[in-house]
LOTI-85749 format. One line per 5 residues: number of its first residue (from 1); their letters; for each residue x, y, z of N, C-alpha, C. Coordinates in nm, 4 decimals, padded with zeros to 6 digits. Example, Ala and Ser with C-alpha at 12.3 -4.5 7.8 and 13.67 -1.06 7.14 Angstrom:
# residues 2
1 = as = 01.3190:-00.5690:00.7800:01.2300:-00.4500:00.7800:01.3200:-00.3300:00.7800 | 01.2850:-00.2250:00.7080:01.3670:-00.1060:00.7140:01.2900:00.0030:00.7870
This chain:
# residues 111
1 = miacv = 07.5877:04.1143:-03.6106:07.7084:04.1775:-03.6617:07.7472:04.1066:-03.7908 | 07.7798:04.1840:-03.8906:07.8265:04.1280:-04.0179:07.9762:04.1564:-04.0287 | 08.0533:04.0506:-04.0449:08.1990:04.0612:-04.0532:08.2472:04.0050:-04.1863 | 08.3687:04.0433:-04.2217:08.4324:03.9918:-04.3427:08.5701:03.9407:-04.3036 | 08.6059:03.8232:-04.3542:08.7355:03.7629:-04.3258:08.7907:03.7026:-04.4555
6 = pvlad = 08.9202:03.7214:-04.4842:08.9802:03.6567:-04.6009:09.0053:03.5093:-04.5691 | 08.9696:03.4205:-04.6614:08.9819:03.2779:-04.6343:09.0577:03.2049:-04.7453 | 09.1284:03.1022:-04.7040:09.1948:03.0120:-04.7972:09.1029:02.8919:-04.8239 | 09.1369:02.8125:-04.9230:09.0543:02.6971:-04.9613:09.0366:02.5972:-04.8476 | 09.1338:02.5919:-04.7559:09.1244:02.4957:-04.6451:09.0451:02.5495:-04.5256
11 = gtvdp = 08.9882:02.6703:-04.5398:08.9052:02.7259:-04.4338:08.9805:02.8065:-04.3288 | 09.1086:02.8291:-04.3527:09.1862:02.9101:-04.2591:09.1905:03.0554:-04.3054 | 09.2310:03.1424:-04.2140:09.2420:03.2850:-04.2455:09.3556:03.3053:-04.3452 | 09.3255:03.3732:-04.4549:09.4297:03.4123:-04.5497:09.5009:03.5326:-04.4890 | 09.6324:03.5272:-04.4697:09.7021:03.6388:-04.4063:09.7110:03.7633:-04.4943
16 = rwgra = 09.6699:03.7520:-04.6206:09.6854:03.8624:-04.7162:09.5515:03.9330:-04.7395 | 09.5090:04.0226:-04.6541:09.3800:04.0903:-04.6716:09.3689:04.1555:-04.8095 | 09.4576:04.2437:-04.8442:09.4474:04.3175:-04.9701:09.4738:04.2360:-05.0944 | 09.5277:04.1179:-05.0768:09.5560:04.0285:-05.1897:09.4819:03.8954:-05.1767 | 09.3833:03.8931:-05.0902:09.3050:03.7700:-05.0721:09.2238:03.7414:-05.1975
21 = drlav = 09.2104:03.6141:-05.2295:09.1281:03.5752:-05.3443:08.9848:03.5447:-05.3036 | 08.9671:03.4937:-05.1822:08.8323:03.4609:-05.1324:08.8048:03.5371:-05.0042 | 08.6825:03.5823:-04.9928:08.6379:03.6527:-04.8730:08.5093:03.5894:-04.8249 | 08.4977:03.5751:-04.6949:08.3728:03.5269:-04.6373:08.3033:03.6446:-04.5707 | 08.1746:03.6560:-04.5972:08.0907:03.7520:-04.5274:08.0084:03.6703:-04.4294
26 = veved = 08.0205:03.7072:-04.3029:07.9703:03.6241:-04.1939:07.8726:03.7049:-04.1081 | 07.7582:03.6460:-04.0802:07.6665:03.7086:-03.9856:07.6755:03.6323:-03.8546 | 07.7077:03.7059:-03.7482:07.7215:03.6470:-03.6152:07.6130:03.7058:-03.5262 | 07.5444:03.6158:-03.4575:07.4374:03.6589:-03.3673:07.4326:03.5655:-03.2474 | 07.4228:03.6223:-03.1303:07.4121:03.5443:-03.0065:07.5214:03.4387:-02.9939
31 = gairs = 07.6443:03.4759:-03.0298:07.7572:03.3869:-03.0122:07.7694:03.2744:-03.1136 | 07.6913:03.2830:-03.2212:07.6952:03.1769:-03.3221:07.6974:03.2372:-03.4619 | 07.7538:03.1629:-03.5539:07.7528:03.2041:-03.6944:07.6171:03.1690:-03.7529 | 07.5445:03.2695:-03.7969:07.4109:03.2502:-03.8558:07.4184:03.2288:-04.0062 | 07.5168:03.2940:-04.0698:07.5351:03.2718:-04.2134:07.6822:03.2909:-04.2476
36 = weefq = 07.7234:03.2193:-04.3505:07.8629:03.2228:-04.3979:07.8555:03.2111:-04.5493 | 07.8948:03.3172:-04.6185:07.8922:03.3155:-04.7644:08.0287:03.3574:-04.8155 | 08.0853:03.2766:-04.9058:08.2177:03.3060:-04.9597:08.2071:03.3617:-05.1010 | 08.2984:03.4569:-05.1303:08.3009:03.5251:-05.2593:08.4412:03.5168:-05.3173 | 08.4503:03.4822:-05.4433:08.5775:03.4782:-05.5147:08.6018:03.6177:-05.5721
41 = edwst = 08.6987:03.6903:-05.5172:08.7248:03.8280:-05.5595:08.8567:03.8455:-05.6339 | 08.9478:03.7504:-05.6231:09.0756:03.7538:-05.6953:09.1547:03.8822:-05.6737 | 09.1588:03.9290:-05.5492:09.2339:04.0500:-05.5205:09.3833:04.0313:-05.5406 | 09.4325:03.9076:-05.5417:09.5768:03.8863:-05.5621:09.6189:03.9362:-05.7000 | 09.5341:03.9192:-05.7986:09.5666:03.9689:-05.9329:09.5143:04.1097:-05.9556
46 = rhdeg = 09.4032:04.1440:-05.8942:09.3427:04.2753:-05.9147:09.4117:04.3855:-05.8338 | 09.4881:04.3470:-05.7306:09.5530:04.4436:-05.6419:09.6368:04.5444:-05.7194 | 09.7109:04.4981:-05.8179:09.8039:04.5847:-05.8902:09.7457:04.6413:-06.0199 | 09.6160:04.6253:-06.0400:09.5503:04.6857:-06.1569:09.5130:04.8287:-06.1216 | 09.5892:04.9234:-06.1694:09.5636:05.0632:-06.1370:09.6326:05.1034:-06.0079
51 = ssarh = 09.5900:05.2161:-05.9555:09.6520:05.2728:-05.8353:09.6038:05.2024:-05.7091 | 09.6739:05.2300:-05.5983:09.6282:05.1742:-05.4711:09.4928:05.2343:-05.4332 | 09.4690:05.3591:-05.4706:09.3386:05.4210:-05.4428:09.2269:05.3454:-05.5150 | 09.2555:05.3013:-05.6351:09.1557:05.2243:-05.7103:09.1257:05.0919:-05.6397 | 09.2303:05.0270:-05.5908:09.2092:04.9007:-05.5205:09.1342:04.9239:-05.3897
56 = harva = 09.1690:05.0285:-05.3180:09.0984:05.0595:-05.1934:08.9514:05.0892:-05.2212 | 08.9234:05.1533:-05.3331:08.7836:05.1788:-05.3704:08.7109:05.0474:-05.3989 | 08.7797:04.9532:-05.4617:08.7227:04.8210:-05.4896:08.6884:04.7497:-05.3583 | 08.7809:04.7559:-05.2624:08.7589:04.6945:-05.1320:08.6412:04.7623:-05.0621 | 08.6400:04.8948:-05.0633:08.5309:04.9695:-04.9988:08.3963:04.9325:-05.0590
61 = rflld = 08.3899:04.9216:-05.1899:08.2637:04.8874:-05.2567:08.2167:04.7496:-05.2112 | 08.3081:04.6526:-05.2036:08.2714:04.5191:-05.1576:08.2137:04.5260:-05.0164 | 08.2827:04.5971:-04.9274:08.2380:04.6057:-04.7881:08.1023:04.6751:-04.7770 | 08.0844:04.7820:-04.8501:07.9563:04.8530:-04.8480:07.8443:04.7672:-04.9067 | 07.8717:04.7027:-05.0188:07.7697:04.6193:-05.0841:07.7204:04.5068:-04.9937
66 = hhvqa = 07.8080:04.4606:-04.9035:07.7732:04.3484:-04.8163:07.7423:04.3921:-04.6724 | 07.7321:04.5232:-04.6516:07.6930:04.5794:-04.5210:07.7852:04.5343:-04.4082 | 07.9145:04.5236:-04.4380:08.0122:04.4755:-04.3411:08.0326:04.5793:-04.2309 | 08.0316:04.5308:-04.1072:08.0512:04.6159:-03.9896:08.1864:04.5933:-03.9235 | 08.2515:04.4810:-03.9561:08.3812:04.4487:-03.8958:08.4641:04.3674:-03.9951
71 = vvahh = 08.5939:04.3934:-03.9955:08.6888:04.3153:-04.0743:08.7762:04.2386:-03.9759 | 08.7895:04.1095:-04.0001:08.8753:04.0226:-03.9207:08.9872:03.9773:-04.0143 | 09.1104:04.0135:-03.9823:09.2222:03.9838:-04.0719:09.3493:03.9634:-03.9906 | 09.4479:03.9053:-04.0546:09.5779:03.8899:-03.9881:09.6511:04.0240:-03.9869 | 09.6524:04.0917:-04.1013:09.7237:04.2184:-04.1160:09.6593:04.2985:-04.2275
76 = vgegm = 09.6591:04.4302:-04.2141:09.6215:04.5211:-04.3238:09.7211:04.6364:-04.3221 | 09.7388:04.6986:-04.4376:09.8303:04.8121:-04.4469:09.7745:04.9378:-04.3816 | 09.8630:05.0353:-04.3620:09.8240:05.1600:-04.2957:09.7122:05.2325:-04.3696 | 09.7181:05.2338:-04.5021:09.6134:05.2999:-04.5803:09.4776:05.2358:-04.5574 | 09.4754:05.1052:-04.5476:09.3485:05.0350:-04.5244:09.2997:05.0587:-04.3820
81 = vrqlg = 09.3913:05.0680:-04.2869:09.3514:05.1001:-04.1494:09.2783:05.2341:-04.1487 | 09.3358:05.3343:-04.2182:09.2712:05.4666:-04.2251:09.1360:05.4578:-04.2948 | 09.1313:05.3852:-04.4060:09.0062:05.3749:-04.4816:08.8959:05.3105:-04.3978 | 08.9263:05.2023:-04.3300:08.8257:05.1357:-04.2479:08.7807:05.2269:-04.1334 | 08.8740:05.3054:-04.0799:08.8383:05.4004:-03.9755:08.7402:05.5051:-04.0257
86 = vmkia = 08.7668:05.5588:-04.1432:08.6761:05.6570:-04.2036:08.5398:05.5942:-04.2294 | 08.5394:05.4679:-04.2702:08.4137:05.3971:-04.2990:08.3432:05.3514:-04.1715 | 08.4100:05.3682:-04.0575:08.3563:05.3250:-03.9281:08.3310:05.1743:-03.9239 | 08.4251:05.1003:-03.9851:08.4218:04.9544:-03.9832:08.5275:04.9088:-03.8826 | 08.4841:04.8310:-03.7845:08.5757:04.7808:-03.6822:08.6803:04.6900:-03.7465
91 = lhlea = 08.8017:04.6972:-03.6962:08.9112:04.6165:-03.7485:08.9690:04.5316:-03.6358 | 08.9732:04.4007:-03.6600:09.0272:04.3044:-03.5638:09.1446:04.2342:-03.6310 | 09.2650:04.2596:-03.5809:09.3863:04.2070:-03.6435:09.4429:04.0868:-03.5691 | 09.5437:04.0271:-03.6315:09.6169:03.9114:-03.5819:09.5345:03.7835:-03.5825 | 09.4327:03.7794:-03.6678:09.3524:03.6578:-03.6824:09.4352:03.5521:-03.7548
96 = egdar = 09.4210:03.4283:-03.7121:09.4907:03.3172:-03.7767:09.4169:03.1881:-03.7467 | 09.4542:03.0837:-03.8187:09.3921:02.9536:-03.7967:09.2558:02.9442:-03.8635 | 09.1703:02.8611:-03.8076:09.0370:02.8391:-03.8622:08.9613:02.9721:-03.8702 | 08.9119:03.0063:-03.9880:08.8488:03.1368:-04.0092:08.7218:03.1537:-03.9266 | 08.6419:03.0504:-03.9153:08.5174:03.0604:-03.8370:08.5485:03.0878:-03.6900
101 = tavlh = 08.6433:03.0151:-03.6367:08.6836:03.0348:-03.4983:08.7435:03.1736:-03.4793 | 08.8232:03.2187:-03.5758:08.8864:03.3504:-03.5676:08.7821:03.4619:-03.5634 | 08.6765:03.4484:-03.6423:08.5702:03.5493:-03.6427:08.5016:03.5532:-03.5066 | 08.4638:03.4369:-03.4570:08.3963:03.4330:-03.3278:08.4850:03.4883:-03.2163 | 08.6127:03.4528:-03.2191:08.7074:03.5019:-03.1187:08.7226:03.6540:-03.1293
106 = algea = 08.7399:03.7054:-03.2501:08.7607:03.8491:-03.2708:08.6408:03.9302:-03.2249 | 08.5236:03.8770:-03.2460:08.4028:03.9501:-03.2101:08.3604:03.9236:-03.0654 | 08.4453:03.8495:-02.9929:08.4147:03.8216:-02.8531:08.2986:03.7272:-02.8357 | 08.2749:03.6444:-02.9369:08.1596:03.5555:-02.9363:08.1973:03.4099:-02.9113 | 08.3267:03.3816:-02.8957:08.3686:03.2420:-02.8773:08.3141:03.1878:-02.7467
111 = r = 08.2631:03.0682:-02.7539:08.2085:03.0028:-02.6342:08.2917:02.8840:-02.5973
């Protein structure tokens, strides 16, 4: 399973999905993280560049480019909930604390 989680510099979940600056793309297999790659996307500044549809398209492109199957986040807006549903990307909300642990917990992989 490939998941995406917004992360802060200290390794915790960034509560701001649509305004997150860093995103981790995580591959989870057999209850363990197989790969963890972080990307600097600067959505906090890019969020308000253009319409919300433009920003949602930017988010969708990132998720598609990285073959993301699940998003683990603290909160996302209603528009993003609809978009992820259309994209058939699982959404796991209320994530907090250590991002690695949050991903494993959300995907039911915590041991």
